[in-house]
C-alpha positions, 0 to 999 in steps of 0.5 A, spaced: 480 512 518 475 508 513 475 501 513 478 496 508 474 495 502 472 488 501 475 488 494 481 487 498 480 481 501 484 476 496 490 480 498 490 478 505 488 471 505 492 470 511 489 475 515 482 476 518 480 482 514 475 484 520 481 485 525 486 489 520 485 497 521 488 502 517 491 505 523 495 499 526 496 495 520 498 501 515 505 497 513 501 491 510 496 495 507 500 499 503 504 494 501 498 489 498 495 495 495 501 498 492 502 491 489 496 488 487 490 494 488 486 496 482 484 503 480 479 504 485 483 500 491 489 505 489 484 511 490 482 508 497 489 508 499 491 515 497 484 517 501 486 513 507 494 515 507 497 521 506 502 521 500 508 523 504 506 516 508 506 512 502 512 515 499 516 514 506 513 507 506 516 506 499 523 509 500 523 505 507 521 498 504 520 498 497 526 495 495 525 490 500 518 488 499 516 490 492 517 486 485 522 490 481 516 493 476 512 495 482 518 498 485 520 502 479 513 505 478 511 507 485 518 510 485 517 514 479 510 516 481 511 518 488 518 521 486 521 516 492 528 515 490 529 509 493 532 505 486 
């Protein structure tokens, strides 16, 4: 997997970005990028993780973690159906 783009640093202020890995920290990375990412960062997310993994995350955690506008948007885009 690719390393986390430096542009995502502001979304992980409580973490050492050098220690986060896409494999080990997928839950946190998916959450932050879906909520705060720009177009390039979203593109990176979908190149890094499968659509099934991201949609699965939205189904499992979206209601609990994402604010309503983001949750509704990603449910619609991913057809995740958790709302």
